[in-house]
N, CA, C and O atoms as CSV, one atom per row, in Angstrom:
chain,resi,resn,atom,element,x,y,z
A,1,MET,N,N,199.765,28.661,-90.559
A,1,MET,CA,C,200.555,29.815,-90.949
A,1,MET,C,C,201.224,29.537,-92.267
A,1,MET,O,O,201.478,28.385,-92.619
A,2,ALA,N,N,201.504,30.573,-92.981
A,2,ALA,CA,C,202.224,30.411,-94.244
A,2,ALA,C,C,203.653,29.948,-93.952
A,2,ALA,O,O,204.135,30.040,-92.823
A,3,LEU,N,N,204.294,29.465,-94.965
A,3,LEU,CA,C,205.676,29.012,-94.841
A,3,LEU,C,C,206.599,30.047,-95.464
A,3,LEU,O,O,206.165,30.917,-96.220
A,4,LEU,N,N,207.880,29.935,-95.132
A,4,LEU,CA,C,208.885,30.781,-95.769
A,4,LEU,C,C,210.116,29.954,-96.058
A,4,LEU,O,O,210.356,28.924,-95.428
A,5,ILE,N,N,210.880,30.412,-97.007
A,5,ILE,CA,C,212.128,29.750,-97.384
A,5,ILE,C,C,213.261,30.602,-96.843
A,5,ILE,O,O,213.375,31.781,-97.179
A,6,ASN,N,N,214.101,30.002,-96.002
A,6,ASN,CA,C,215.170,30.784,-95.378
A,6,ASN,C,C,216.438,30.799,-96.232
A,6,ASN,O,O,216.478,30.229,-97.322
A,7,GLU,N,N,217.457,31.454,-95.721
A,7,GLU,CA,C,218.700,31.673,-96.458
A,7,GLU,C,C,219.496,30.397,-96.738
A,7,GLU,O,O,220.492,30.446,-97.460
A,8,ASP,N,N,219.080,29.262,-96.182
A,8,ASP,CA,C,219.751,27.996,-96.464
A,8,ASP,C,C,219.373,27.424,-97.835
A,8,ASP,O,O,219.930,26.416,-98.267
A,9,CYS,N,N,218.426,28.072,-98.512
A,9,CYS,CA,C,217.969,27.622,-99.828
A,9,CYS,C,C,219.150,27.535,-100.795
A,9,CYS,O,O,220.000,28.424,-100.842
A,10,THR,N,N,219.183,26.445,-101.565
A,10,THR,CA,C,220.260,26.236,-102.544
A,10,THR,C,C,219.784,26.427,-103.980
A,10,THR,O,O,220.507,26.101,-104.921
A,11,ASN,N,N,218.580,26.949,-104.152
A,11,ASN,CA,C,218.014,27.179,-105.492
A,11,ASN,C,C,217.940,25.893,-106.312
A,11,ASN,O,O,218.193,25.911,-107.517
A,12,CYS,N,N,217.603,24.805,-105.683
A,12,CYS,CA,C,217.587,23.521,-106.390
A,12,CYS,C,C,216.351,23.341,-107.272
A,12,CYS,O,O,216.353,22.490,-108.162
A,13,ASP,N,N,215.296,24.125,-107.040
A,13,ASP,CA,C,214.109,24.131,-107.888
A,13,ASP,C,C,213.131,22.979,-107.639
A,13,ASP,O,O,212.137,22.875,-108.359
A,14,VAL,N,N,213.366,22.121,-106.663
A,14,VAL,CA,C,212.447,20.991,-106.482
A,14,VAL,C,C,211.114,21.409,-105.859
A,14,VAL,O,O,210.103,20.738,-106.070
A,15,CYS,N,N,211.095,22.485,-105.111
A,15,CYS,CA,C,209.856,22.910,-104.460
A,15,CYS,C,C,208.880,23.575,-105.423
A,15,CYS,O,O,207.666,23.441,-105.268
A,16,LEU,N,N,209.393,24.277,-106.398
A,16,LEU,CA,C,208.573,25.093,-107.299
A,16,LEU,C,C,207.402,24.337,-107.919
A,16,LEU,O,O,206.271,24.809,-107.808
A,17,PRO,N,N,207.607,23.200,-108.562
A,17,PRO,CA,C,206.481,22.513,-109.202
A,17,PRO,C,C,205.547,21.797,-108.221
A,17,PRO,O,O,204.477,21.337,-108.621
A,18,GLU,N,N,205.927,21.695,-106.966
A,18,GLU,CA,C,205.124,20.953,-105.992
A,18,GLU,C,C,203.959,21.752,-105.421
A,18,GLU,O,O,203.014,21.160,-104.899
A,19,CYS,N,N,204.000,23.062,-105.505
A,19,CYS,CA,C,203.004,23.910,-104.852
A,19,CYS,C,C,201.688,23.936,-105.631
A,19,CYS,O,O,201.666,24.368,-106.784
A,20,PRO,N,N,200.585,23.477,-105.015
A,20,PRO,CA,C,199.302,23.468,-105.712
A,20,PRO,C,C,198.726,24.873,-105.905
A,20,PRO,O,O,197.817,25.061,-106.713
A,21,ASN,N,N,199.246,25.861,-105.172
A,21,ASN,CA,C,198.740,27.226,-105.257
A,21,ASN,C,C,199.646,28.153,-106.068
A,21,ASN,O,O,199.357,29.341,-106.210
A,22,GLU,N,N,200.737,27.610,-106.595
A,22,GLU,CA,C,201.730,28.407,-107.313
A,22,GLU,C,C,202.212,29.584,-106.460
A,22,GLU,O,O,202.371,30.699,-106.957
A,23,ALA,N,N,202.440,29.320,-105.176
A,23,ALA,CA,C,202.877,30.347,-104.235
A,23,ALA,C,C,204.383,30.548,-104.222
A,23,ALA,O,O,204.871,31.516,-103.639
A,24,ILE,N,N,205.123,29.653,-104.853
A,24,ILE,CA,C,206.587,29.708,-104.814
A,24,ILE,C,C,207.115,30.302,-106.115
A,24,ILE,O,O,206.702,29.914,-107.207
A,25,THR,N,N,208.030,31.245,-105.975
A,25,THR,CA,C,208.685,31.831,-107.144
A,25,THR,C,C,210.191,31.787,-106.930
A,25,THR,O,O,210.668,31.481,-105.837
A,26,ASP,N,N,210.927,32.096,-107.984
A,26,ASP,CA,C,212.388,32.021,-107.909
A,26,ASP,C,C,213.012,33.161,-107.119
A,26,ASP,O,O,214.234,33.204,-106.981
A,27,GLY,N,N,212.236,34.061,-106.609
A,27,GLY,CA,C,212.758,35.150,-105.783
A,27,GLY,C,C,213.100,36.399,-106.547
A,27,GLY,O,O,213.324,37.447,-105.941
A,28,SER,N,N,213.147,36.322,-107.856
A,28,SER,CA,C,213.531,37.498,-108.642
A,28,SER,C,C,212.551,38.645,-108.477
A,28,SER,O,O,212.928,39.809,-108.615
A,29,ASP,N,N,211.292,38.327,-108.182
A,29,ASP,CA,C,210.309,39.393,-108.009
A,29,ASP,C,C,210.443,40.105,-106.662
A,29,ASP,O,O,209.817,41.142,-106.440
A,30,VAL,N,N,211.255,39.550,-105.769
A,30,VAL,CA,C,211.520,40.214,-104.484
A,30,VAL,C,C,213.013,40.475,-104.318
A,30,VAL,O,O,213.489,40.741,-103.214
A,31,ASP,N,N,213.748,40.395,-105.429
A,31,ASP,CA,C,215.178,40.707,-105.455
A,31,ASP,C,C,215.989,39.848,-104.496
A,31,ASP,O,O,216.779,40.359,-103.702
A,32,LYS,N,N,215.784,38.531,-104.578
A,32,LYS,CA,C,216.524,37.596,-103.727
A,32,LYS,C,C,217.151,36.505,-104.575
A,32,LYS,O,O,216.699,36.219,-105.684
A,33,ASP,N,N,218.190,35.908,-104.039
A,33,ASP,CA,C,218.868,34.811,-104.735
A,33,ASP,C,C,218.357,33.450,-104.291
A,33,ASP,O,O,218.923,32.419,-104.652
A,34,ILE,N,N,217.284,33.449,-103.506
A,34,ILE,CA,C,216.690,32.205,-103.049
A,34,ILE,C,C,215.226,32.179,-103.468
A,34,ILE,O,O,214.661,33.204,-103.849
A,35,TYR,N,N,214.626,31.013,-103.396
A,35,TYR,CA,C,213.211,30.915,-103.715
A,35,TYR,C,C,212.393,31.620,-102.644
A,35,TYR,O,O,212.856,31.819,-101.520
A,36,PHE,N,N,211.165,31.996,-103.009
A,36,PHE,CA,C,210.332,32.817,-102.147
A,36,PHE,C,C,208.912,32.264,-102.147
A,36,PHE,O,O,208.399,31.864,-103.192
A,37,ILE,N,N,208.275,32.242,-100.974
A,37,ILE,CA,C,206.886,31.805,-100.863
A,37,ILE,C,C,206.023,33.027,-100.595
A,37,ILE,O,O,206.240,33.746,-99.620
A,38,HIS,N,N,205.048,33.259,-101.460
A,38,HIS,CA,C,204.112,34.370,-101.279
A,38,HIS,C,C,203.088,33.963,-100.222
A,38,HIS,O,O,202.284,33.058,-100.442
A,39,SER,N,N,203.125,34.628,-99.092
A,39,SER,CA,C,202.278,34.243,-97.958
A,39,SER,C,C,200.792,34.347,-98.273
A,39,SER,O,O,199.991,33.611,-97.698
A,40,ASP,N,N,200.410,35.242,-99.171
A,40,ASP,CA,C,198.994,35.371,-99.505
A,40,ASP,C,C,198.485,34.200,-100.338
A,40,ASP,O,O,197.276,34.038,-100.501
A,41,LEU,N,N,199.392,33.385,-100.866
A,41,LEU,CA,C,199.007,32.207,-101.648
A,41,LEU,C,C,199.315,30.888,-100.947
A,41,LEU,O,O,198.827,29.839,-101.369
A,42,CYS,N,N,200.112,30.923,-99.889
A,42,CYS,CA,C,200.508,29.684,-99.212
A,42,CYS,C,C,199.431,29.219,-98.235
A,42,CYS,O,O,199.046,29.947,-97.320
A,43,SER,N,N,198.958,28.004,-98.445
A,43,SER,CA,C,197.995,27.384,-97.529
A,43,SER,C,C,198.599,26.154,-96.859
A,43,SER,O,O,197.875,25.336,-96.291
A,44,GLU,N,N,199.909,26.024,-96.923
A,44,GLU,CA,C,200.617,24.850,-96.391
A,44,GLU,C,C,200.047,23.556,-96.956
A,44,GLU,O,O,200.135,22.504,-96.323
A,45,CYS,N,N,199.469,23.634,-98.138
A,45,CYS,CA,C,198.845,22.514,-98.841
A,45,CYS,C,C,197.565,22.018,-98.168
A,45,CYS,O,O,197.025,20.984,-98.562
A,46,VAL,N,N,197.071,22.741,-97.156
A,46,VAL,CA,C,195.782,22.396,-96.573
A,46,VAL,C,C,194.747,22.508,-97.685
A,46,VAL,O,O,194.707,23.507,-98.402
A,47,GLY,N,N,193.920,21.494,-97.825
A,47,GLY,CA,C,192.930,21.450,-98.890
A,47,GLY,C,C,193.373,20.628,-100.081
A,47,GLY,O,O,192.548,20.175,-100.874
A,48,ALA,N,N,194.677,20.436,-100.207
A,48,ALA,CA,C,195.199,19.673,-101.346
A,48,ALA,C,C,195.906,18.392,-100.919
A,48,ALA,O,O,195.722,17.341,-101.533
A,49,PHE,N,N,196.716,18.482,-99.865
A,49,PHE,CA,C,197.511,17.337,-99.408
A,49,PHE,C,C,197.530,17.287,-97.888
A,49,PHE,O,O,197.152,18.253,-97.225
A,50,ASP,N,N,197.966,16.170,-97.345
A,50,ASP,CA,C,198.051,16.002,-95.895
A,50,ASP,C,C,199.255,16.705,-95.288
A,50,ASP,O,O,199.299,16.919,-94.077
A,51,GLU,N,N,200.232,17.066,-96.114
A,51,GLU,CA,C,201.410,17.775,-95.625
A,51,GLU,C,C,201.885,18.749,-96.694
A,51,GLU,O,O,201.575,18.593,-97.875
A,52,ALA,N,N,202.633,19.743,-96.270
A,52,ALA,CA,C,203.167,20.723,-97.203
A,52,ALA,C,C,204.149,20.036,-98.150
A,52,ALA,O,O,205.174,19.508,-97.719
A,53,GLN,N,N,203.832,20.047,-99.419
A,53,GLN,CA,C,204.636,19.334,-100.410
A,53,GLN,C,C,206.025,19.924,-100.580
A,53,GLN,O,O,206.983,19.186,-100.813
A,54,CYS,N,N,206.152,21.231,-100.469
A,54,CYS,CA,C,207.481,21.841,-100.602
A,54,CYS,C,C,208.402,21.389,-99.475
A,54,CYS,O,O,209.585,21.130,-99.697
A,55,VAL,N,N,207.854,21.295,-98.267
A,55,VAL,CA,C,208.646,20.832,-97.129
A,55,VAL,C,C,209.056,19.377,-97.338
A,55,VAL,O,O,210.187,18.992,-97.041
A,56,ALA,N,N,208.137,18.584,-97.846
A,56,ALA,CA,C,208.397,17.154,-98.048
A,56,ALA,C,C,209.529,16.887,-99.042
A,56,ALA,O,O,210.261,15.909,-98.894
A,57,VAL,N,N,209.681,17.753,-100.056
A,57,VAL,CA,C,210.697,17.502,-101.077
A,57,VAL,C,C,211.988,18.296,-100.886
A,57,VAL,O,O,212.978,18.020,-101.564
A,58,CYS,N,N,212.003,19.252,-99.999
A,58,CYS,CA,C,213.185,20.107,-99.837
A,58,CYS,C,C,214.368,19.312,-99.281
A,58,CYS,O,O,214.283,18.758,-98.185
A,59,PRO,N,N,215.467,19.255,-100.032
A,59,PRO,CA,C,216.616,18.458,-99.580
A,59,PRO,C,C,217.453,19.122,-98.487
A,59,PRO,O,O,218.252,18.448,-97.837
A,60,VAL,N,N,217.288,20.421,-98.273
A,60,VAL,CA,C,218.102,21.106,-97.261
A,60,VAL,C,C,217.269,21.605,-96.080
A,60,VAL,O,O,217.790,22.293,-95.203
A,61,GLU,N,N,215.987,21.264,-96.052
A,61,GLU,CA,C,215.094,21.612,-94.951
A,61,GLU,C,C,215.122,23.115,-94.640
A,61,GLU,O,O,215.258,23.518,-93.485
A,62,CYS,N,N,214.991,23.932,-95.686
A,62,CYS,CA,C,215.033,25.384,-95.507
A,62,CYS,C,C,213.653,26.025,-95.511
A,62,CYS,O,O,213.548,27.251,-95.485
A,63,ILE,N,N,212.599,25.228,-95.544
A,63,ILE,CA,C,211.240,25.765,-95.556
A,63,ILE,C,C,210.641,25.578,-94.165
A,63,ILE,O,O,210.487,24.461,-93.672
A,64,VAL,N,N,210.310,26.710,-93.553
A,64,VAL,CA,C,209.871,26.724,-92.159
A,64,VAL,C,C,208.614,27.579,-92.014
A,64,VAL,O,O,208.290,28.359,-92.909
A,65,PRO,N,N,207.902,27.437,-90.887
A,65,PRO,CA,C,206.743,28.304,-90.646
A,65,PRO,C,C,207.157,29.773,-90.591
A,65,PRO,O,O,208.202,30.117,-90.039
A,66,ASP,N,N,206.327,30.624,-91.169
A,66,ASP,CA,C,206.577,32.059,-91.180
A,66,ASP,C,C,205.902,32.678,-89.959
A,66,ASP,O,O,204.675,32.764,-89.919
A,67,PRO,N,N,206.676,33.111,-88.961
A,67,PRO,CA,C,206.073,33.644,-87.731
A,67,PRO,C,C,205.286,34.930,-87.944
A,67,PRO,O,O,204.515,35.332,-87.073
A,68,ASP,N,N,205.468,35.571,-89.078
A,68,ASP,CA,C,204.731,36.804,-89.372
A,68,ASP,C,C,203.375,36.544,-90.021
A,68,ASP,O,O,202.618,37.482,-90.275
A,69,HIS,N,N,203.068,35.286,-90.290
A,69,HIS,CA,C,201.812,34.945,-90.960
A,69,HIS,C,C,201.166,33.724,-90.318
A,69,HIS,O,O,201.007,32.688,-90.963
A,70,GLU,N,N,200.797,33.848,-89.059
A,70,GLU,CA,C,200.153,32.737,-88.356
A,70,GLU,C,C,198.696,32.624,-88.782
A,70,GLU,O,O,197.959,33.610,-88.809
A,71,GLU,N,N,198.294,31.392,-89.116
A,71,GLU,CA,C,196.923,31.125,-89.537
A,71,GLU,C,C,196.493,29.767,-89.002
A,71,GLU,O,O,197.304,28.849,-88.884
A,72,SER,N,N,195.226,29.652,-88.685
A,72,SER,CA,C,194.672,28.387,-88.206
A,72,SER,C,C,194.429,27.463,-89.400
A,72,SER,O,O,194.418,27.909,-90.547
A,73,PRO,N,N,194.236,26.180,-89.122
A,73,PRO,CA,C,193.906,25.264,-90.222
A,73,PRO,C,C,192.642,25.706,-90.978
A,73,PRO,O,O,192.553,25.538,-92.194
A,74,GLU,N,N,191.685,26.263,-90.262
A,74,GLU,CA,C,190.459,26.736,-90.905
A,74,GLU,C,C,190.744,27.923,-91.836
A,74,GLU,O,O,190.172,28.016,-92.923
A,75,GLU,N,N,191.615,28.812,-91.411
A,75,GLU,CA,C,191.986,29.953,-92.247
A,75,GLU,C,C,192.760,29.494,-93.484
A,75,GLU,O,O,192.567,30.023,-94.579
A,76,LEU,N,N,193.640,28.500,-93.297
A,76,LEU,CA,C,194.390,27.962,-94.432
A,76,LEU,C,C,193.450,27.290,-95.427
A,76,LEU,O,O,193.623,27.429,-96.637
A,77,GLN,N,N,192.450,26.559,-94.918
A,77,GLN,CA,C,191.475,25.914,-95.805
A,77,GLN,C,C,190.674,26.968,-96.559
A,77,GLN,O,O,190.441,26.819,-97.759
A,78,ALA,N,N,190.250,28.023,-95.885
A,78,ALA,CA,C,189.503,29.097,-96.542
A,78,ALA,C,C,190.347,29.762,-97.619
A,78,ALA,O,O,189.838,30.091,-98.691
A,79,LYS,N,N,191.635,29.962,-97.344
A,79,LYS,CA,C,192.531,30.551,-98.345
A,79,LYS,C,C,192.631,29.636,-99.562
A,79,LYS,O,O,192.531,30.095,-100.700
A,80,TYR,N,N,192.829,28.337,-99.318
A,80,TYR,CA,C,192.908,27.382,-100.431
A,80,TYR,C,C,191.617,27.402,-101.250
A,80,TYR,O,O,191.652,27.434,-102.480
A,81,ASP,N,N,190.488,27.384,-100.561
A,81,ASP,CA,C,189.200,27.389,-101.265
A,81,ASP,C,C,189.028,28.653,-102.102
A,81,ASP,O,O,188.523,28.585,-103.223
A,82,ALA,N,N,189.435,29.789,-101.581
A,82,ALA,CA,C,189.316,31.054,-102.323
A,82,ALA,C,C,190.212,31.046,-103.558
A,82,ALA,O,O,189.820,31.536,-104.617
A,83,ILE,N,N,191.407,30.493,-103.422
A,83,ILE,CA,C,192.335,30.450,-104.561
A,83,ILE,C,C,191.809,29.539,-105.666
A,83,ILE,O,O,191.979,29.830,-106.850
A,84,HIS,N,N,191.175,28.445,-105.280
A,84,HIS,CA,C,190.749,27.432,-106.257
A,84,HIS,C,C,189.257,27.472,-106.585
A,84,HIS,O,O,188.717,26.519,-107.148
A,85,SER,N,N,188.601,28.563,-106.237
A,85,SER,CA,C,187.144,28.641,-106.554
A,85,SER,C,C,186.909,29.252,-107.918
A,85,SER,O,O,185.762,29.393,-108.342
């Protein structure tokens, strides 16, 4: 499933450069004061890394699974492959 950044986000910016799919933005495009993960681009780093890099670097642990976007590992791999083809 895609990930989401919850309201505990402190806008520290460490997650932004870690995403291999460029799925994370500063939230301004969705009118928020926190960072935002575009679910159509998030593959939880499947295809690129063994773990989600944004989760690994987040100092406040505000990046969690998005219950509205459940996907299997195979679906996440297909999404990654489509983005990087």
